[in-house]
C-alpha positions in Angstrom: 0.0 0.0 0.0 1.2 3.5 -0.9 0.1 6.8 0.4 0.9 9.9 -1.6 0.4 13.3 -0.1 0.5 16.4 -2.3 0.8 19.8 -0.7 0.3 23.0 -2.5 1.5 26.2 -1.0 -0.8 28.9 -2.0 0.2 32.5 -1.3 -1.5 35.7 -2.0 -0.6 37.5 -5.2 1.3 40.8 -5.2 -0.7 44.1 -5.1 -2.4 45.0 -8.3 -0.3 47.1 -10.7 -1.0 50.5 -12.0 -3.9 51.6 -9.8 -5.7 54.6 -11.4 -8.9 56.6 -10.7 -10.7 58.1 -13.7 -14.0 59.8 -14.4 -13.9 61.3 -10.9 -17.0 63.2 -9.8 -18.5 64.1 -6.4 -20.6 60.8 -6.4 -18.7 58.3 -8.6 -15.2 57.2 -9.6 -13.9 54.6 -12.1 -11.2 52.4 -10.6 -8.8 50.9 -13.1 -5.9 48.5 -12.3 -3.6 46.0 -14.1 -3.0 42.4 -12.8 -0.4 41.8 -10.2 3.2 41.1 -11.5 3.4 37.9 -9.4 0.2 36.0 -9.2 1.7 33.1 -7.1 -0.9 30.5 -8.3 -4.3 30.9 -9.8 -5.9 34.3 -9.7 -9.6 33.8 -8.8 -10.7 37.4 -8.5 -10.4 40.8 -7.0 -12.0 42.3 -3.9 -12.7 46.0 -3.8 -13.5 47.5 -0.4 -14.3 51.1 0.4 -16.0 53.2 3.0 -16.6 56.7 4.2 -13.6 57.9 6.1 -13.7 57.0 9.9 -17.2 55.3 9.4 -16.6 51.6 9.3 -20.3 50.9 9.3 -20.4 52.2 5.7 -18.0 49.6 4.5 -18.9 48.1 1.1 -17.3 45.0 -0.4 -17.4 44.1 -4.1 -16.1 40.8 -5.3 -15.0 40.8 -8.9 -13.9 38.1 -11.4 -10.3 37.7 -12.4 -10.9 39.2 -15.8 -12.3 42.4 -14.4 -9.8 45.2 -14.6 -12.0 48.2 -13.9 -15.2 49.1 -12.0 -17.4 52.1 -11.7 -18.1 52.9 -8.0 -21.3 55.0 -7.7 -23.4 56.5 -5.0 -20.4 57.9 -3.1 -20.9 60.4 -0.4 -19.4 63.9 -0.3 
C-alpha cells in the first residue's frame, strides 16, 4: 500500500499594478488596475473595499472576477 500526499503552498498575489482613478465626480469614480506582477498561483478574482472615512459601518465590499480590470463605483458620499 502506498500513500501519496500532495501539498500546494498557496500564497496571496502581489498588489495590483497601475492603480488609477478616472471619471472622478462628487458621487462616482472609475477604478482601473492591471493584474499583479506575481500571481503566485491561480488568480480567482479581486475584492474592492471602500467606506466613508472614519465610518466603518459604511464599509462596502465588491467581489470581482479575475478578468475584471475596472469598475465604476457609484453612490459615493461627499
